[in-house]
Each structure stands twice: as structure tokens, then as C-alpha cells.
C-alpha positions as CSV (number, residue, x, y, z in Angstrom):
1,X,-75.4,67.4,87.4
2,X,-74.8,65.4,90.4
3,X,-72.2,64.6,89.8
4,X,-71.1,68.2,89.1
5,X,-72.5,69.5,92.6
6,X,-70.6,66.9,94.6
7,X,-67.8,67.8,92.8
8,X,-68.4,71.3,93.5
9,X,-69.1,70.7,97.1
10,X,-65.9,69.0,96.9
11,X,-63.6,71.8,95.9
12,X,-65.6,74.3,97.6
13,X,-64.6,72.0,100.6
14,X,-60.9,71.4,99.9
15,X,-60.7,75.5,98.8
16,X,-62.1,76.7,102.5
17,X,-59.6,74.6,104.4
18,X,-56.8,75.5,102.7
19,X,-57.7,78.8,103.1
20,X,-58.0,78.4,106.7
21,X,-54.5,76.7,107.2
22,X,-53.1,78.9,105.3
23,X,-54.2,81.9,107.7
24,X,-54.0,80.0,110.8
25,X,-50.1,79.2,109.8
26,X,-49.1,82.5,108.9
27,X,-50.5,84.2,111.8
28,X,-48.7,87.0,113.6
29,X,-49.9,85.2,116.9
30,X,-48.7,81.7,116.5
31,X,-45.2,83.3,115.2
32,X,-45.2,85.0,118.8
33,X,-45.5,82.0,120.2
34,X,-43.2,80.0,118.9
35,X,-40.4,82.8,119.7
36,X,-41.5,82.6,123.1
37,X,-40.9,78.8,123.7
38,X,-37.5,79.3,121.8
39,X,-37.0,82.2,124.1
40,X,-37.7,80.0,126.9
41,X,-35.9,76.7,125.7
42,X,-32.7,79.4,125.5
43,X,-32.9,80.5,128.9
44,X,-33.5,77.2,130.8
45,X,-31.9,74.3,128.6
46,X,-34.4,71.9,127.9
47,X,-33.2,68.5,126.6
48,X,-31.0,65.4,127.9
49,X,-28.7,63.8,129.2
50,X,-27.1,60.6,130.3
51,X,-26.5,58.9,133.5
52,X,-24.3,56.4,133.8
53,X,-24.8,55.9,137.3
54,X,-26.9,56.1,140.3
55,X,-25.7,54.4,144.0
56,X,-22.7,54.9,146.3
57,X,-20.4,58.1,146.3
58,X,-16.8,56.3,145.6
59,X,-17.9,53.6,142.9
60,X,-19.2,56.8,142.0
61,X,-15.8,58.5,141.3
62,X,-14.6,55.7,139.7
63,X,-16.9,55.4,137.6
64,X,-16.2,59.8,136.9
65,X,-12.9,59.2,136.4
66,X,-12.9,56.5,134.2
67,X,-15.0,58.4,132.2
68,X,-13.1,61.1,132.1
69,X,-9.8,59.2,130.6
70,X,-11.8,57.8,128.7
71,X,-13.9,61.0,127.2
72,X,-11.7,63.7,128.4
73,X,-14.1,66.2,125.6
74,X,-17.6,65.1,126.9
75,X,-19.0,67.3,130.1
76,X,-19.7,64.8,133.0
77,X,-21.3,65.9,136.5
78,X,-21.6,64.0,140.0
79,X,-25.4,65.3,141.4
80,X,-25.9,64.2,145.0
81,X,-29.8,63.3,145.9
82,X,-29.7,61.9,149.2
83,X,-28.7,59.6,150.1
84,X,-27.8,58.3,146.6
85,X,-24.8,60.3,143.5
86,X,-25.5,60.5,139.9
87,X,-23.2,60.8,137.6
88,X,-24.8,62.3,134.5
89,X,-22.8,63.3,130.9
90,X,-23.4,65.2,128.1
91,X,-26.0,67.6,127.4
92,X,-28.3,66.6,124.2
93,X,-31.0,68.7,122.9
94,X,-33.1,65.7,121.5
95,X,-33.6,62.7,122.4
96,X,-32.4,61.2,119.6
97,X,-29.1,63.1,120.2
98,X,-28.7,61.3,123.6
99,X,-29.2,57.7,122.3
100,X,-26.8,57.6,119.1
101,X,-24.4,59.1,122.6
102,X,-25.4,55.8,124.4
103,X,-24.2,53.5,121.3
104,X,-21.0,54.9,121.9
105,X,-20.2,54.9,125.4
106,X,-21.8,51.3,125.7
107,X,-19.0,49.6,124.2
108,X,-17.1,50.5,127.6
109,X,-19.8,51.2,130.3
110,X,-23.3,49.4,130.7
111,X,-26.7,50.5,132.3
112,X,-26.2,53.9,131.2
113,X,-29.9,55.6,130.2
114,X,-31.3,59.1,129.1
115,X,-32.9,61.5,131.1
116,X,-34.7,64.5,130.7
117,X,-33.6,67.5,131.8
118,X,-35.7,71.1,133.5
119,X,-38.6,68.9,134.3
């Protein structure tokens, strides 16, 4: 008898939890928040890029030109943050995509790091 009561309460607890989770996941408020977050990310473009170099202007421009010759289809930009220059390459949605790209570029360049955008 005690086992039956115990099993009944476990069944009741599991059932209540599942019902609560289903209500939470199907909530219109959650769907609105997810849509709002996606719209925000589209507008401001959070993601990652790869920093190829951080230092003086002459070397930054040399590395930029070398990279453009080797990988002409990849986005590359120079960014000036007083007193140093950055060479930034690519735009990636996830850190995993950026890490995969680093494996390709590291055959020709060293010291590459992934930088989060928009923060």
C-alpha cells in the first residue's frame, strides 16, 4: 500500500512538472521575447570576427594586403584604436565558425584570436 501511495505521488509530481513545462514553452510571451531578440540581433549584428594583427600601421597594412591576396573573398577591415591598428577578418555568427576559420588562416598567419562583436 505504501509503495502504491509513493508511486502515485511520484507520478503526480512528474505529471505536474510536464504540464508546467509545456505551458511555459508554448507561452505567447516567450515567443514574443524570442522574436524580439532575433530582431535585435539582425539589426545590430552580434557575432564574432578574427583579429589578425594589433599594432603599428605599416605592418597592419602589409598583413592586410597579404591576406587579401591569399583570401580575396573574405571580408577584411582596418580599424584604428589610438595608438594602434587592428586588422579584422570575417564576420561569423558563432564562435565555433570563427574557430574553424582560424584553423584555415593559421597555416599562413600566427597570433589569430576570436573577437566578439557589438559589446
